[in-house]
C-alpha positions as CSV (number, residue, x, y, z in Angstrom):
1,M,55.9,25.8,-125.0
2,K,57.4,26.0,-121.5
3,I,55.3,26.6,-118.5
4,L,56.7,26.9,-115.1
5,L,54.5,25.0,-112.5
6,A,54.9,26.6,-109.1
7,T,55.2,24.0,-106.9
8,N,58.0,22.3,-104.8
9,N,55.9,19.1,-104.2
10,K,57.1,16.4,-106.4
11,K,53.8,14.3,-106.2
12,K,51.8,17.3,-107.7
13,Y,54.8,17.9,-110.4
14,K,54.2,14.3,-111.4
15,E,50.5,14.6,-111.4
16,V,50.5,17.9,-113.7
17,K,53.2,16.1,-115.9
18,E,51.4,13.3,-116.5
19,I,48.3,15.2,-117.5
20,F,50.2,17.3,-120.0
21,S,52.4,14.3,-121.1
22,S,50.9,14.2,-124.9
23,L,50.7,17.5,-125.2
24,N,53.4,19.9,-126.8
25,I,54.0,21.9,-123.3
26,D,56.8,21.3,-121.5
27,I,56.0,21.8,-117.6
28,V,59.2,22.5,-115.3
29,T,59.4,23.2,-111.9
30,P,61.7,26.0,-110.3
31,E,63.7,23.3,-108.7
32,I,64.7,22.1,-112.4
33,L,65.6,25.7,-112.8
34,N,67.7,25.9,-110.0
35,I,65.4,28.8,-108.8
36,N,64.8,29.0,-105.1
37,F,61.1,29.6,-104.7
38,E,58.9,29.6,-101.6
39,V,55.8,31.8,-101.1
40,E,54.0,32.3,-97.7
41,E,50.1,31.1,-98.4
42,T,48.9,34.2,-96.8
43,G,45.4,34.3,-98.9
44,T,41.9,33.8,-97.5
45,S,40.7,31.5,-100.3
46,F,42.5,28.8,-102.5
47,K,42.4,31.4,-105.4
48,E,44.1,33.6,-103.6
49,N,46.8,31.5,-102.3
50,A,47.2,30.3,-106.2
51,A,47.4,33.6,-107.3
52,L,50.0,34.6,-104.7
53,K,52.2,31.5,-106.3
54,S,52.1,32.3,-109.9
55,E,52.6,35.8,-109.7
56,E,55.4,35.6,-107.5
57,L,57.0,33.1,-110.0
58,F,56.2,35.3,-113.1
59,R,57.7,38.3,-111.5
60,I,61.0,36.5,-110.7
61,T,61.2,34.7,-114.3
62,K,59.1,36.3,-116.8
63,L,57.8,33.0,-118.0
64,P,54.4,31.9,-118.2
65,S,53.5,30.4,-114.7
66,L,50.7,28.2,-113.6
67,A,49.9,27.5,-109.7
68,D,47.6,25.5,-107.9
69,D,46.2,25.6,-104.4
70,S,44.0,22.9,-103.4
71,G,42.7,20.7,-100.1
72,I,40.0,18.7,-98.9
73,C,37.0,20.1,-97.5
74,V,34.9,18.4,-94.9
75,N,31.2,19.2,-94.9
76,A,30.6,18.3,-91.2
77,L,33.7,20.6,-90.3
78,N,32.2,23.5,-91.8
79,G,34.8,22.8,-94.8
80,A,38.1,22.1,-92.7
81,P,40.8,21.9,-93.2
82,G,40.3,23.8,-96.4
83,I,42.9,26.0,-97.4
84,Y,45.1,24.6,-94.6
85,S,44.8,21.2,-95.5
86,A,48.8,21.1,-96.3
87,R,49.2,22.1,-92.5
88,Y,46.5,20.9,-90.7
89,G,47.3,19.8,-87.2
90,T,50.3,20.2,-85.7
91,A,53.5,21.5,-87.5
92,D,55.5,17.9,-87.0
93,L,52.8,16.2,-89.4
94,D,53.6,14.5,-92.5
95,D,50.8,13.5,-95.3
96,R,49.9,10.3,-93.2
97,G,49.7,12.3,-89.8
98,R,47.4,14.7,-91.1
99,A,45.2,12.3,-92.7
100,E,45.0,10.7,-89.4
101,F,44.5,13.6,-87.5
102,L,41.1,14.4,-89.7
103,L,40.2,10.9,-89.2
104,D,40.2,11.4,-85.3
105,K,38.4,14.6,-85.7
106,M,35.8,12.8,-87.5
107,K,35.3,10.1,-85.0
108,E,31.5,9.5,-84.0
109,I,30.4,11.8,-87.2
110,K,27.8,10.0,-89.6
111,D,28.3,12.9,-92.1
112,R,31.4,11.7,-94.0
113,E,30.7,13.9,-97.2
114,A,33.8,15.8,-98.6
115,Y,35.4,17.3,-101.4
116,Y,38.8,18.4,-102.9
117,H,38.8,21.8,-104.3
118,C,41.5,23.0,-106.5
119,A,41.9,26.7,-107.7
120,L,44.4,27.0,-110.8
121,A,46.1,30.5,-111.5
122,F,47.8,31.2,-114.7
123,T,50.0,34.4,-115.0
124,N,51.7,35.7,-118.0
125,K,52.0,39.2,-119.7
126,N,48.2,39.7,-119.8
127,G,47.6,38.9,-116.2
128,T,46.3,36.3,-114.2
129,F,43.4,33.9,-115.1
130,F,41.5,31.7,-112.7
131,I,39.9,28.0,-113.1
132,E,38.2,26.1,-110.3
133,D,36.9,22.4,-110.1
134,Q,36.0,19.7,-107.4
135,C,35.6,16.3,-107.0
136,H,33.2,15.1,-104.5
137,G,33.5,11.9,-102.4
138,L,33.5,10.5,-98.8
139,I,35.9,10.5,-96.0
140,S,36.8,6.8,-95.1
141,E,36.6,5.0,-91.2
142,A,40.2,4.4,-91.6
143,Y,43.7,5.2,-93.2
144,D,44.6,3.0,-96.4
145,E,47.6,1.1,-95.7
146,K,48.0,-1.0,-98.9
147,G,47.0,1.8,-101.6
148,I,50.1,2.6,-103.7
149,Y,48.7,5.8,-105.5
150,G,48.1,9.2,-104.6
151,F,49.3,11.5,-102.3
152,G,47.9,13.8,-99.1
153,Y,44.5,12.7,-98.0
154,D,43.9,10.3,-101.0
155,P,44.1,7.1,-98.3
156,I,41.1,8.3,-96.7
157,F,39.4,9.8,-99.6
158,Y,36.5,7.4,-101.2
159,Y,35.2,8.3,-104.5
160,P,31.8,6.3,-104.9
161,P,31.7,6.2,-108.9
162,Y,35.0,4.3,-108.8
163,D,33.8,2.7,-105.5
164,N,37.5,2.9,-104.2
165,L,39.8,5.0,-102.4
166,F,41.8,7.7,-104.6
167,S,45.2,5.8,-102.9
168,K,43.9,2.6,-104.8
169,V,43.1,4.2,-108.3
170,N,45.6,4.6,-110.8
171,L,47.1,8.0,-111.9
172,E,45.5,8.0,-115.4
173,D,42.1,7.1,-114.0
174,K,42.2,9.6,-111.1
175,N,43.2,12.7,-113.4
176,K,40.0,11.9,-115.4
177,V,38.0,12.7,-112.5
178,S,40.3,14.9,-109.7
179,H,39.7,18.5,-109.1
180,R,43.2,19.0,-110.2
181,G,42.8,16.8,-113.3
182,K,39.6,18.4,-114.4
183,A,40.8,21.9,-113.8
184,L,44.0,21.3,-115.9
185,L,41.9,20.0,-118.7
186,T,40.0,22.9,-118.6
187,F,43.3,25.3,-118.7
188,Y,44.4,23.4,-121.5
189,Q,41.5,23.7,-123.7
190,N,41.5,27.5,-122.8
191,F,45.1,27.8,-123.6
192,K,44.7,25.9,-126.8
193,N,42.0,27.9,-127.9
194,G,44.1,31.2,-127.4
195,R,42.2,32.7,-124.2
196,Y,45.2,33.6,-122.5
197,E,47.1,35.3,-125.4
């Protein structure tokens, strides 16, 4: 079984492939199939943006297509950066720059509660199906220079049950509790039980 993953993000692809590694599902990306794929995320929610990607990829390829839209939401910032997580701050910022931009916004703020949110959209000939999940934690006081895992905001996301930043949690352990890991597990269980047929 082949499922197309609507992303050009190699680190995200690695996370998803790891989750499905022991299953009889081949996860491939547009890049692997030499498909030029880019979708403008004009939705007003994670769910809408995920659907834009999965539906467009299915339209192009007619292959079952899975997309996620995810980001970090900070309580004290009224849920920001939210759906703008991947383009937070100025256009020239990279992952670290965006994380440090968020830390700067959090200066002097005592409430550090935040959560990652993931919306999955799966599109096949029967329509588009959705799954959403979250992972709750805290925004750290500083950027983690030493952690070798994760990407995006992981170097500033502290997960209390592990007593660690996500940038110091290996992929296998992270996938057990992360927003994307939990959503993908639900997707697999639904898929296995024939809910999308």
